[in-house]
N, C-alpha and C positions, 0 to 999 in steps of 0.2 A: 440234093433230093430230100433231105430231112427237112429243109425249109418249106418244101412244097407239101410233103405229107402232113406236117403239123397244121398247115392251113385248111386241110380238108374238113375238120370239124366246124371251122368258122364258115366255110363256103356252104356246108350242109345246113347250118343254122339259118344263114341268111336266105337260102332258098325255102326253108320251111316258113320263114316269115314273109315270104312272097316277094322278095326283092329281085330285080333283074341284075344279073351279074355278067361281067366280062372278065376273063382271065388272061394273063399274059405270061409268056415264057418261051423258051426254045429247047430243042433237043430232047433229052430224057424227061425233063420237067414237063414240057408241053405234051409228050406222049403219056405220061402219068396222069396229068389233069384231063386229058381227052378221054382216057379209058375210064376214069372215075366219074367224069361228068360229060358224057357224049353229047348232052343237049346244049352245052354252053359253048360260046365262042372263045376260042383261045387265040389271042393276038400274038404275032411274033415279036418278041422283045429280046434283043441280044443280051446275053449274059456277060459276066466279067471275064470269063474264059481264062481263069488262072491256071497255069501249069505247075506241077508238083514234081519234086525230085524222087529218085529211087532210094537215096540214102536220107534217113531221118536227120542226120546232122546238118544236112543242107537245106532243110525245110524253111527256116527263118530267113537265111540269106536269099533264097530263091523267091520268097514272098516279097521281101523288101526290094528286090530288083524290079519287081512288077508294079510297085506302087504308082509310078507315073501312068502306066497303062490303066490301072484301076481308077485313078482319079479321072482320066479321060473318059472311061466307061461311065462313071458317075454323071459327068457333065452331059454325056450323049443321051443318057436315059432321061435326064431332066429335060432336055430339049425335045426328046421324043414325046414325053408326057405333055409338055406345053403345046406341041403341035396336035396331039390327039384330042386334047380338050377343046380345040376349035370345032370339032365335029362330033364329040361325045360329051353329053351333059351328065357326067358322073357326079353323084351326090357325095361319095365317099371313095377315097383311095386307100387301100390297105397294102402296105409294103412290108415284106418280110426280108429284112437285111439288104434292101435295094435303096441305097442312100440318096439316090437322085431323084426319087419319085415324091418330091415335096412340091407344093405349089400354094399360092395364096388365092387361088380361083375356086377352091372347094376344100372340104375337110379332109385331112390326112392323118393316117395312123401309121406308125413305124413299129414293127415287131422285132424284138431282139432279146436274147439272154446274154449277150457278149458285151457287157458294160465294163466289167473289171478286166481290162486288157492285160494279157499275159504274153508279152512280145519276145521274151527271152533276151531283152536288151536292158534289163535292170529297171529300177523304179523310175528313173528319169525317162527312159524310152517309152515305158508304159504310160507315163503321164502325158508325154507328147503326143502319142497316138491317140489316147483317149480324148484330149483336147481337140484334135482334128475331127475325130468321129462325132463328138458332141456338137460341133459346129453344124454338121449336117442334121443330126438327129433333132436338134432344137428347132429346126425349120419346120418340123412336123407339128401338128396340133397336139398329138398325143404320142406317148411312148409306152407301148404295152410290153410287159415282161412275162413270158410264159413260165412262171414259177410261183411258189407261195411266198407270202410276204414275211412270214415269221421266222423264228430260229429253226423250225423244221422245214428245210427247203432242199432242193435238189442240187442247185449249181453253185452254192457257196458264194465265194467272193466274185465269181463271174457275174452273177446276177444281183449281188448285194455289195457293190463297191462303196467306199466312203463318200465318194462324190457321185451324185445321181443327176440325170438330165432333167430338163424342165418337163412338167406336165406328165410324169410317169405314173403308171399304175401296174400293180401285179395282177395278172388275170388267171393265175393258176396254171398248172401244166396242161398240155394239149396232146391229145393222141387220137388218131383215126380209128383205133381198134375198139371193138366192142367187148365189153366186160362179159365173160362167159362163166357159167357155173364151173366150179373146180372139177376137173376130171383127172383120172389116174394118168400118170405120165406114161407115154408109150414110146417116145423116140427123143433123140437129140435134134435140136433145130439150130442150124447155122444161118445166120442173117448177115450177109456181106453188104457193105455200103461204102461210100466214100469215093474219092477221086483216084484215078490211075496215076502212077503205076502200083501204088500200094494195095489197091483192091486185089489185083491179080497176084501180087507177091504173097499176100496172106492166103488167098484161095489155094495157091499151090502148096503151101506149108500145111494148111488144114487137110487137104486131100491126101497128102503124103502120110500124115499121122493117123488119119481115119481110115486109111485103105484096108487095114486088117482088123478093124473093129468088129466086135461081136454085136454092137448096138445098131438099131435101125436109125439111120440119119437122113433127115430131110434138109437139103442144102440149097437155100434160096440165094442166088448169086448177086442180086441187086442189079440186074441188067434190064433193059427194056424188053418187053415180050417179043419184039421182032428180032432180037439177037439170036444167033445160031444156038441151038440146043446142045447141051453136053450129054453124052450117053451115060446112063446109070452105071455105077461101078459097085459090084458086090451088094452090100446093104446100104449104099448111098444113093438116094434119089435126088436128082438135080432139077431145080426149077429156076428159070431166069427171073421171074417176077411173080408175086401174088397180090391180088387185089385185097382190099381191106377185110372182106368177109372171109376169104380163104386164109389169109394170114392170121386172123383172129382164131380161127379153128385150129390151125397148126400150133399156134402159141398155147392155146388152152390145153392141148393134148401132149405137149412137150414136157419131158421130165427136167430138162435143163436147155439153156440157150447159149450159143457161143456167138459173140458179135463185137463190133467196135464199140467204144465208149462215146459214140456220137450222142448229142443231147436228145434228139428225137427217138433214137433207139432206146435210150435210158427211160424216157417218159413212157414209151409203149410197155416196157418191162414192168415199170412200177404200176401202171394201170392194171395190168393182168396179174401182177404179184408173182412174177416168174424168177426162179433161181437162174443165175447167169454167170458165165465166165466172160469178162470184158478184157478186150485186147486193143489198147489205144493205138492210133496211127502213129508210128515213129516220127518224133520231131514236131508233131502237131500239138502245140503247147496247151491249147484248150482241152483236147482230149486227154492228154497226159494228166493234167490237173484234175479234170473231172473224174477220172478213173481212180486217182489216189484219194480224192475226197470221198467218193462213194465206197471205196475199199475201206477207209478208216471208219466209216459209219456202219461197216459190216452188213451192208445191203447186198454187195455183190463180191465175187472173187475176181482178182485182177492178176493178169500176167503180161509181161512185156513180149512183143512179137519175137525179139531176138532170142529169148529164153523160153519159147513156147513148149510147154509139156502138157499136152491135152489130157493124158491119163491122169495126172495129178490134179490139173485144174478142174476137170469134170468131177472127179471124186470129191474135191474140196467144196465145189458148188452144191453138190447133192447132200453133203453132210452138214453144211453150214446152218446154224440156228439163226433165223432171220425174223425180225419183227418189222415188217414193212410199215412205212409211215401212212397215216391217214391223209390223203391229198384230194382236193376238190377239183375234178376234171370238168366241172360245169361252171366254174367261177367266171369264165370268159363271158357268160351271158349277162353278168352284172355290168361288165365293161360296155357291152352293147347298149344295155339299158341306160347307162349314163350318156350315151350318144343320142338317145331318143329312139332306139331300135328295140322293140319288145318282141 
């Protein structure tokens, strides 16, 4: 879902420029895009449908077992695009981490911040996987990296590996949220995201520890709006999903945020300069690295899910002295200008 939400500012910008757009996705992603852009066609495009384990220690083995299925999915989406180009005269294809959406029949852009692979298999394993991924990425005309180019950046070695793909450009961080005037904090905001079953496992842990809190809590579950609603409990108000405007308002008035260390969530927090407690998904090497990296920069407080102590974590987040970085969330417009799109 994070890959979809960070594309929203790109879609909005192209619409403002008068371009005709077609979107593609399935499931929750298609629901999100339809809600944000009801005037646009959303074509069904099957995702990779990766399954995840309950135990963090099994995360990497589970993913590796699915590599053949992922490769088949990449080949299938490449064939899908080739077929669709027979009847759709698209001038530009923008693919966020969909490796098969390359073609020589029109211009293509690949968006990713996951260049410095952290596989959990050591340096040799990381190198082999990066070589495989770069073979696909280099088939695109451009590789856009949603991060800052200099030493002050968000993703560290994830977005700044020693070896870079061809035709890359840093386009600055992306966020669909609107910068609001600073307001006094009124509530704690929980933002859940990510795949099952870890989403539900963390949800249950958070509800258990927040059940007797004296704080007002807004709990956004990260589910499509059509999912069954959860009844409010005490001072906890549950929402399945909030659109960009509602989420911006909730974030603006939150005294602190509790969320995963997913990259899109982090970019949203940095845009609105919000204090936060980050809880990486167990075993998900990118989130674990990103949380440690951001914790070392003293931008956020970090706790592991297995040792979750919300009382201490929230207190630390509220008391932390933070100097948020100056990041350009409009830099992507220069990348479009370089493509001839003003």
